[in-house]
C-alpha positions as CSV (number, residue, x, y, z in Angstrom):
1,X,-18.0,-27.8,17.6
2,X,-19.1,-26.9,21.1
3,X,-19.7,-23.2,21.7
4,X,-17.1,-23.1,24.5
5,X,-14.4,-24.7,22.2
6,X,-15.3,-22.2,19.5
7,X,-15.1,-19.3,21.8
8,X,-11.7,-20.5,23.1
9,X,-10.3,-20.7,19.6
10,X,-11.7,-17.2,18.7
11,X,-10.2,-15.7,21.9
12,X,-6.8,-17.2,21.1
13,X,-7.0,-16.1,17.5
14,X,-7.7,-12.5,18.6
15,X,-4.9,-12.7,21.1
16,X,-2.4,-13.8,18.3
17,X,-3.6,-11.0,16.0
18,X,-3.1,-8.5,18.8
19,X,0.3,-9.9,19.6
20,X,1.5,-9.6,16.0
21,X,0.1,-6.1,15.4
22,X,3.0,-3.7,15.0
23,X,1.5,-0.2,14.9
24,X,-0.2,-0.3,11.5
25,X,0.5,-3.7,10.2
26,X,0.8,-7.4,11.2
27,X,3.8,-9.6,11.1
28,X,3.2,-13.3,10.3
29,X,5.0,-14.4,13.5
30,X,7.8,-13.0,15.6
31,X,11.5,-13.7,14.7
32,X,10.9,-16.1,11.8
33,X,9.0,-13.5,9.8
34,X,9.3,-10.1,11.5
35,X,8.1,-7.9,8.7
36,X,5.0,-7.4,6.6
37,X,4.3,-10.0,3.9
38,X,2.1,-9.4,0.9
39,X,-0.4,-12.2,0.7
40,X,-0.2,-12.8,4.4
41,X,-1.6,-9.3,5.0
42,X,-4.5,-10.0,2.7
43,X,-5.7,-13.0,4.7
44,X,-4.8,-11.3,8.0
45,X,-7.0,-8.4,7.2
46,X,-10.0,-10.7,6.8
47,X,-9.4,-12.1,10.3
48,X,-8.7,-8.7,11.8
49,X,-12.1,-7.4,10.4
50,X,-14.0,-9.6,12.9
51,X,-12.4,-7.9,15.8
52,X,-11.1,-4.5,14.6
53,X,-12.2,-3.3,11.1
54,X,-10.1,-0.2,11.5
55,X,-7.0,-2.5,11.7
56,X,-8.1,-4.6,8.8
57,X,-8.1,-1.3,6.7
58,X,-4.8,-0.2,8.1
59,X,-3.2,-3.5,7.3
60,X,-3.9,-3.1,3.6
61,X,-3.0,0.6,3.6
62,X,0.4,-0.2,5.1
63,X,1.0,-2.9,2.5
64,X,0.1,-0.6,-0.4
65,X,2.4,2.1,1.0
66,X,5.2,0.0,-0.6
67,X,3.7,-0.1,-4.1
68,X,6.2,0.6,-6.8
69,X,5.7,3.0,-9.7
70,X,5.1,0.1,-12.1
71,X,2.3,-1.1,-9.9
72,X,4.1,-4.0,-8.2
73,X,3.3,-4.8,-4.5
74,X,6.5,-6.3,-3.1
75,X,6.3,-9.6,-1.3
76,X,8.0,-8.1,1.8
77,X,7.6,-4.5,3.2
78,X,10.4,-3.7,5.6
79,X,8.8,-1.1,7.9
80,X,11.7,-1.6,10.4
81,X,15.4,-1.6,9.6
82,X,16.4,-2.8,13.1
83,X,15.1,-6.4,12.9
84,X,18.0,-8.7,12.0
85,X,16.5,-12.2,12.5
86,X,15.5,-12.6,8.8
87,X,17.4,-13.3,5.6
88,X,17.3,-11.8,3.0
89,X,16.8,-8.5,4.7
90,X,16.2,-5.1,3.0
91,X,20.0,-4.5,2.6
92,X,20.4,-7.7,0.6
93,X,17.5,-6.9,-1.7
94,X,18.7,-3.3,-2.4
95,X,15.4,-2.5,-4.1
96,X,16.5,1.2,-4.2
97,X,18.6,0.3,-7.4
98,X,15.2,0.5,-9.2
99,X,14.2,4.2,-9.5
100,X,10.5,3.2,-9.3
101,X,10.8,1.6,-5.8
102,X,9.8,3.9,-2.9
103,X,12.7,5.1,-0.7
104,X,10.5,4.3,2.3
105,X,9.3,1.8,3.2
106,X,12.0,-0.4,1.9
107,X,11.0,-3.6,0.2
108,X,11.9,-6.8,-1.6
109,X,12.1,-6.8,-5.4
110,X,9.6,-9.6,-6.2
111,X,5.9,-10.0,-5.6
112,X,3.3,-12.6,-4.4
113,X,-0.2,-13.8,-5.3
114,X,-2.6,-10.8,-5.8
115,X,-5.3,-11.8,-3.3
116,X,-6.3,-8.2,-2.5
117,X,-9.2,-7.9,-4.9
118,X,-11.1,-10.8,-3.5
119,X,-10.0,-9.8,0.0
120,X,-11.6,-6.3,-0.2
121,X,-14.8,-7.8,-1.7
122,X,-14.9,-10.3,1.2
123,X,-14.7,-7.4,3.6
124,X,-17.4,-5.4,1.7
125,X,-19.8,-8.4,1.7
126,X,-19.4,-8.6,5.5
127,X,-19.8,-4.8,6.1
128,X,-21.8,-3.6,3.1
129,X,-22.9,-0.3,4.7
130,X,-19.8,0.7,6.7
131,X,-18.8,4.1,5.5
132,X,-15.2,3.9,6.6
133,X,-14.8,0.6,4.6
134,X,-16.6,2.0,1.6
135,X,-14.3,5.1,1.5
136,X,-11.3,2.9,1.9
137,X,-12.3,0.5,-0.9
138,X,-12.9,3.5,-3.3
139,X,-9.4,4.8,-2.5
140,X,-7.6,1.5,-2.9
141,X,-9.5,0.3,-5.9
142,X,-7.3,2.0,-8.5
143,X,-4.2,0.9,-6.7
144,X,-5.3,-2.8,-6.9
145,X,-6.1,-2.3,-10.6
146,X,-2.6,-0.8,-11.1
147,X,-1.1,-3.9,-9.4
148,X,-3.0,-6.2,-11.8
149,X,-1.9,-4.0,-14.7
150,X,1.7,-4.7,-13.6
151,X,1.2,-8.4,-14.2
152,X,-0.4,-8.1,-17.6
153,X,2.1,-5.5,-18.7
154,X,5.3,-6.9,-17.5
155,X,4.7,-10.6,-16.8
156,X,2.7,-11.6,-19.9
157,X,5.1,-11.3,-22.7
158,X,2.9,-13.0,-25.4
159,X,-0.2,-11.1,-24.2
160,X,-2.0,-14.4,-23.8
161,X,-3.6,-13.5,-20.4
162,X,-1.3,-15.7,-18.3
163,X,1.4,-14.2,-16.1
164,X,4.7,-15.7,-15.1
165,X,6.9,-15.7,-12.0
166,X,10.7,-15.5,-12.1
167,X,11.3,-16.6,-8.5
168,X,9.7,-19.5,-6.5
169,X,9.1,-17.2,-3.6
170,X,6.6,-15.2,-5.8
171,X,4.3,-18.2,-6.0
172,X,4.0,-18.3,-2.2
173,X,4.9,-22.0,-2.4
174,X,8.7,-21.6,-2.0
175,X,10.1,-25.2,-2.2
176,X,7.2,-27.0,-3.9
177,X,8.4,-29.9,-6.1
178,X,6.9,-28.0,-9.0
179,X,10.1,-25.9,-9.2
180,X,12.6,-28.8,-8.8
181,X,13.3,-29.4,-12.4
182,X,13.6,-25.7,-13.3
183,X,15.9,-25.1,-10.3
184,X,18.0,-28.1,-11.1
185,X,18.7,-26.7,-14.6
186,X,20.3,-23.6,-13.0
187,X,24.0,-24.0,-13.2
188,X,26.6,-21.6,-11.6
189,X,29.9,-21.6,-9.8
190,X,29.6,-21.2,-6.1
191,X,31.8,-18.1,-6.1
192,X,29.2,-16.4,-8.3
193,X,26.8,-16.3,-5.4
194,X,26.9,-13.4,-3.0
195,X,27.8,-14.5,0.6
196,X,24.7,-15.1,2.7
197,X,23.8,-16.7,6.0
198,X,20.4,-18.4,6.5
199,X,18.6,-17.2,9.6
200,X,15.5,-19.5,9.3
201,X,17.4,-22.6,10.4
202,X,18.2,-20.9,13.7
203,X,14.5,-20.7,14.4
204,X,12.9,-23.7,12.7
205,X,13.9,-27.3,12.2
206,X,15.9,-28.0,9.0
207,X,13.6,-30.9,8.3
208,X,10.7,-28.5,7.8
209,X,12.5,-25.9,5.7
210,X,13.9,-25.7,2.1
211,X,17.3,-27.3,1.5
212,X,20.6,-25.4,1.1
213,X,20.6,-26.5,-2.5
214,X,17.3,-24.8,-3.1
215,X,18.3,-21.7,-1.1
216,X,21.4,-21.2,-3.3
217,X,19.1,-21.1,-6.3
218,X,16.7,-18.7,-4.6
219,X,19.7,-16.4,-3.9
220,X,20.9,-16.8,-7.5
221,X,17.6,-15.6,-8.9
222,X,17.4,-12.8,-6.4
223,X,20.9,-11.6,-7.4
224,X,19.8,-11.8,-11.1
225,X,16.9,-9.5,-10.4
226,X,19.2,-7.1,-8.5
227,X,21.8,-7.3,-11.3
228,X,19.2,-5.8,-13.7
229,X,17.9,-3.3,-11.2
230,X,14.7,-5.3,-11.1
231,X,13.9,-4.2,-14.7
232,X,11.2,-6.7,-15.7
233,X,12.0,-6.9,-19.4
234,X,15.7,-7.5,-18.8
235,X,15.0,-10.2,-16.2
236,X,12.6,-11.9,-18.7
237,X,15.4,-12.0,-21.3
238,X,17.9,-13.8,-19.0
239,X,16.1,-15.6,-16.2
240,X,16.3,-19.4,-16.4
241,X,13.2,-19.6,-14.3
242,X,10.0,-18.4,-15.9
243,X,6.8,-20.3,-14.8
244,X,3.1,-19.6,-15.5
245,X,1.9,-20.7,-12.1
246,X,-1.6,-22.0,-11.5
247,X,-2.1,-20.3,-8.1
248,X,-0.7,-16.9,-9.2
249,X,-3.0,-16.8,-12.2
250,X,-6.1,-18.3,-10.5
251,X,-5.8,-15.8,-7.6
252,X,-5.3,-12.9,-10.1
253,X,-8.4,-14.1,-12.1
254,X,-10.5,-14.4,-8.9
255,X,-9.4,-10.9,-7.8
256,X,-10.2,-9.5,-11.3
257,X,-13.8,-10.8,-10.9
258,X,-14.1,-9.2,-7.5
259,X,-12.8,-5.9,-8.9
260,X,-15.4,-6.1,-11.7
261,X,-18.2,-6.6,-9.2
262,X,-16.9,-3.8,-6.9
263,X,-16.5,-1.5,-9.9
264,X,-20.1,-2.1,-11.0
265,X,-21.4,-1.3,-7.5
266,X,-19.6,2.0,-7.3
267,X,-19.7,3.0,-11.0
268,X,-16.0,2.6,-11.8
269,X,-14.8,1.9,-15.3
270,X,-14.0,-1.9,-15.5
271,X,-13.5,-2.3,-19.2
272,X,-9.7,-2.9,-18.9
273,X,-10.3,-5.5,-16.2
274,X,-13.0,-7.2,-18.2
275,X,-10.6,-7.5,-21.2
276,X,-7.9,-9.1,-19.0
277,X,-10.5,-11.4,-17.6
278,X,-12.1,-12.6,-20.8
279,X,-8.7,-13.8,-22.1
280,X,-7.2,-15.0,-18.9
281,X,-10.1,-17.4,-17.9
282,X,-10.2,-19.0,-21.3
283,X,-6.4,-19.4,-21.7
284,X,-6.0,-20.7,-18.2
285,X,-8.6,-23.4,-18.8
286,X,-7.2,-24.4,-22.2
287,X,-3.4,-24.2,-21.6
288,X,-3.1,-25.4,-18.0
289,X,-5.5,-28.3,-17.8
290,X,-3.9,-31.8,-18.1
291,X,-6.2,-34.7,-19.0
292,X,-3.9,-37.4,-17.7
293,X,-3.5,-35.8,-14.3
294,X,-7.1,-34.5,-14.3
295,X,-6.0,-31.2,-12.8
296,X,-4.6,-27.8,-13.7
297,X,-0.8,-27.6,-13.9
298,X,1.9,-25.0,-14.3
299,X,3.7,-24.2,-17.5
300,X,7.5,-23.8,-17.9
301,X,8.1,-21.0,-20.4
302,X,11.7,-21.8,-20.8
303,X,11.0,-25.4,-21.7
304,X,7.7,-24.7,-23.4
305,X,6.0,-27.6,-21.6
306,X,3.5,-28.3,-18.8
307,X,4.9,-29.1,-15.3
308,X,3.4,-32.5,-14.7
309,X,2.7,-32.6,-11.0
310,X,-0.6,-32.6,-9.1
311,X,-0.5,-30.1,-6.3
312,X,-2.5,-27.6,-4.4
313,X,-2.2,-24.7,-6.8
314,X,-4.4,-26.4,-9.4
315,X,-7.3,-26.5,-7.1
316,X,-7.4,-22.8,-6.6
317,X,-8.9,-22.7,-10.1
318,X,-12.2,-23.4,-8.2
319,X,-11.8,-20.1,-6.4
320,X,-11.6,-18.3,-9.8
321,X,-14.6,-20.3,-11.2
322,X,-12.5,-21.4,-14.1
323,X,-13.4,-25.1,-14.6
324,X,-16.6,-26.3,-16.1
325,X,-18.8,-28.6,-14.1
326,X,-17.1,-31.8,-15.4
327,X,-13.6,-30.6,-14.5
328,X,-14.7,-29.2,-11.2
329,X,-16.3,-32.5,-10.3
330,X,-12.9,-34.3,-11.0
331,X,-11.1,-31.9,-8.6
332,X,-13.8,-32.4,-6.0
333,X,-13.7,-36.2,-6.3
334,X,-9.9,-36.1,-5.9
335,X,-10.3,-34.3,-2.6
336,X,-13.0,-36.7,-1.4
337,X,-10.8,-39.7,-2.3
338,X,-7.9,-38.2,-0.2
339,X,-10.3,-37.8,2.7
340,X,-11.1,-41.5,2.5
341,X,-7.5,-42.4,2.3
342,X,-6.7,-40.9,5.7
343,X,-5.4,-37.5,4.8
344,X,-6.4,-34.1,6.2
345,X,-7.5,-31.8,3.4
346,X,-5.9,-30.2,1.6
347,X,-2.3,-31.6,1.2
348,X,-0.1,-29.2,-0.6
349,X,1.4,-31.8,-2.9
350,X,0.4,-35.1,-4.6
351,X,0.4,-37.7,-1.8
352,X,1.2,-40.5,-4.3
353,X,4.4,-38.8,-5.6
354,X,7.8,-39.9,-4.4
355,X,8.5,-36.2,-3.9
356,X,5.7,-36.0,-1.3
357,X,6.9,-35.0,2.2
358,X,4.2,-34.3,4.7
359,X,6.5,-32.3,7.0
360,X,8.6,-30.1,4.7
361,X,7.1,-26.8,4.0
362,X,5.3,-26.9,0.6
363,X,6.0,-30.5,-0.3
364,X,3.0,-32.0,1.5
365,X,1.7,-30.2,4.6
366,X,-1.7,-28.4,5.1
367,X,-1.7,-24.6,4.8
368,X,-4.5,-22.6,6.4
369,X,-4.9,-19.9,3.7
370,X,-5.0,-22.6,1.0
371,X,-7.9,-24.4,2.8
372,X,-9.6,-21.0,3.1
373,X,-9.4,-20.4,-0.7
374,X,-10.3,-23.9,-1.7
375,X,-13.2,-23.9,0.8
376,X,-14.5,-20.7,-0.9
377,X,-14.0,-22.3,-4.4
378,X,-15.9,-25.5,-3.5
379,X,-18.8,-23.4,-2.2
380,X,-19.1,-21.7,-5.5
381,X,-19.8,-25.1,-7.1
382,X,-22.1,-26.2,-4.3
383,X,-19.7,-28.9,-3.2
384,X,-20.8,-28.2,0.4
385,X,-19.9,-31.7,1.7
386,X,-16.2,-31.4,0.6
387,X,-16.1,-27.7,1.6
388,X,-17.2,-28.7,5.1
389,X,-14.4,-31.3,5.3
390,X,-11.8,-28.7,4.2
391,X,-13.1,-26.3,6.8
392,X,-13.4,-28.8,9.7
393,X,-10.0,-30.4,9.0
394,X,-8.3,-27.1,9.4
395,X,-10.2,-26.2,12.6
396,X,-9.5,-29.6,14.0
397,X,-5.8,-29.3,13.4
398,X,-5.7,-25.9,14.9
399,X,-7.6,-27.1,17.9
400,X,-5.3,-30.0,18.5
401,X,-1.9,-28.6,17.5
402,X,-2.2,-24.8,17.9
403,X,-2.1,-21.8,15.6
404,X,1.0,-22.9,13.6
405,X,2.1,-21.9,10.2
406,X,1.3,-25.2,8.6
407,X,0.3,-28.8,9.6
408,X,0.9,-32.5,9.1
409,X,-1.4,-33.9,6.4
410,X,-1.3,-37.5,7.3
411,X,-3.8,-38.2,10.1
412,X,-1.9,-41.2,11.4
413,X,1.1,-38.9,12.0
414,X,-0.7,-35.8,13.2
415,X,-2.2,-37.7,16.1
416,X,1.3,-38.3,17.4
417,X,2.3,-34.6,17.4
418,X,2.0,-32.0,20.0
419,X,2.3,-28.9,17.7
420,X,2.0,-27.9,14.1
421,X,5.0,-27.1,11.9
422,X,6.9,-23.8,11.2
423,X,6.2,-20.7,13.2
424,X,3.8,-20.5,16.1
425,X,1.2,-17.9,16.9
426,X,0.8,-17.5,13.2
427,X,-1.3,-14.6,11.9
428,X,-2.9,-16.0,8.8
429,X,-3.7,-19.2,10.7
430,X,-5.5,-17.2,13.3
431,X,-7.2,-15.0,10.7
432,X,-8.4,-17.8,8.4
433,X,-9.6,-19.9,11.3
434,X,-11.5,-17.0,12.8
435,X,-13.2,-16.2,9.5
436,X,-14.3,-19.8,9.0
437,X,-15.6,-20.1,12.6
438,X,-17.5,-16.8,12.2
439,X,-18.6,-17.4,8.6
440,X,-21.7,-15.6,7.6
441,X,-21.0,-14.6,4.0
442,X,-18.7,-15.7,1.2
443,X,-17.9,-13.6,-1.8
């Protein structure tokens, strides 16, 4: 990329991060997502660090201000109660029914992928001698450990080292076809649902968003959590949706490893984390690998069976350094084959599946933060050629279509478009692109 083009992209990325900064935290984008999101903030802090390290630190401090007594970091922190362009808002979640939820800031009652361990290590590797950052990492370290303890205490009922989600939103991949069968099995009368009005369809095309059928089931599971005052054990007993997700567990394992390295540097006790890690890596590799699909897949705890779809989450195992060389090579080759078939890397769902939809949210488009994670994972296995494609494809899409939430994965269709999909001026797109453009170190 020419220096001028690179500088233009970086200038625009910084402008977007400044635009979305709201006095201590960053919103993903105005109107569509007007609050602070959990894993968004992790990636956003990485981008912010290139321009304002103090804001990168504030970003994570603001997020962890919403930590519950049980260790959970909610997937949304509602720092403002005035914004009404989003559903479900704080008043619909009513997280205050759980006595362990902070009164302020208000929050949702579910979580998201635990990226923060590898995020802070990424920051530390970039600024290894910065005293402000070192002080911050020492203070947030036990909070991140407490967050991980939440997963292994409340979301791992058989103590096997794999945690589950009870709502698709927790996975970060809201309407992935992974959840279709489990959601289809949820049966209820319409009058059992609380009244709600979607706000997202007022701001984004319905063709890019989850369907009303899916949304009804999202609300049903939300209401189930609220019914039990977000008591994890009670939810486990009744929830029809319990999935051991690849991405959730791979991200947690990657962050475990980062915490172990950080702990060793600063002399912190990491025995508990090492115990989680030794079990989690092994069981993930044994339980979630599927020989027929040649990838890692999710596991449905209610049906006691693997979820037989090839999708983006399975490739985050590379980030956590889970697969052996043979399995890693199969994942790498799949990506190279996709590249040869005329797809941008990395499509969020199996392009050969009849469920593939290159425009609709998590059913096929390219997502910037996923490319960032898979890029880091490929580099760990020295698959530099594939990693460079993953990186350059994202930068090319951003350059051509703007800093959007997600992008068309079929090259033949992308060339006909003027913009990306979803929200514009999107924070994690700006953050991940800036970090890849300015890359000096990986973790």
